[in-house]
C-alpha distance (Angstrom), angle and dihedral (degrees) to the residues before:
residue distance angle dihedral
M1 . . .
N2 3.74 . .
E3 3.87 91.0 .
L4 3.82 89.7 49.7
N5 3.77 91.8 50.5
G6 3.77 90.5 47.9
I7 3.86 91.7 64.5
D8 3.75 110.9 100.4
D9 3.83 119.7 -125.5
F10 3.77 114.8 -101.1
N11 3.73 140.1 173.3
P12 3.87 108.6 -117.2
L13 3.85 91.2 -157.2
K14 3.78 91.5 60.3
Q15 3.76 107.0 27.7
R16 3.74 145.4 25.7
I17 3.82 131.3 -136.2
P18 3.78 125.5 -165.1
F19 3.75 112.9 -91.4
R20 3.84 111.5 -111.8
G21 3.81 103.0 -145.8
D22 3.85 90.1 174.2
L23 3.77 91.0 59.8
F24 3.79 94.3 42.9
E25 3.77 92.1 53.9
R26 3.75 93.5 47.8
V27 3.83 93.5 49.4
V28 3.81 104.7 34.2
E29 3.78 121.1 70.5
S30 3.85 97.9 177.7
G31 3.80 141.2 -26.5
V32 3.84 137.5 -152.2
I33 3.81 124.3 -154.7
H34 3.81 112.9 -151.5
L35 3.79 129.3 -156.7
D36 3.72 92.7 -113.1
G37 3.81 92.0 61.1
R38 3.83 97.2 -97.5
I39 3.80 119.3 136.4
V40 3.73 112.5 -163.2
Y41 3.85 114.7 -162.3
Q42 3.82 126.0 -162.8
L43 3.77 106.4 -149.2
K44 3.75 123.4 -150.8
I45 3.85 90.8 -120.6
D46 3.89 90.8 66.8
V47 3.84 93.9 -96.6
E48 3.73 128.6 129.8
W49 3.86 114.6 -143.6
E50 3.81 123.0 -166.7
E51 3.81 125.7 -163.9
Y52 3.78 131.7 175.6
L53 3.82 125.9 -140.3
E54 3.75 109.9 -128.7
E55 3.81 132.8 -171.3
K56 3.77 94.4 -106.5
C57 3.79 98.3 49.3
S58 3.73 123.0 156.3
Y59 3.75 90.1 -110.0
K60 3.70 89.2 66.9
L61 3.79 95.5 60.1
K62 3.76 113.9 120.3
V63 3.73 112.8 -107.1
K64 3.88 113.9 -128.7
R65 3.82 108.3 -124.8
K66 3.72 129.6 -171.7
R67 3.79 111.1 -101.6
K68 3.75 116.1 -113.0
K69 3.79 114.2 -118.6
R70 3.80 115.2 -113.9
K71 3.74 118.3 -124.8
């Protein structure tokens, strides 16, 4: 829990943070993706967590890339 509390708040519509696979694997037991966009996670602390995919999710943020030099 200390590691989770150590993650700064952020706005997923405006910024990205690195995915912490190590935390995900320690917290999430399983997950089910439903046709309506719901993802239901079973957490290892006997809690069920439900999220909804939205049009403006963080995974749709544009990735800043280095510009190619023109010749």
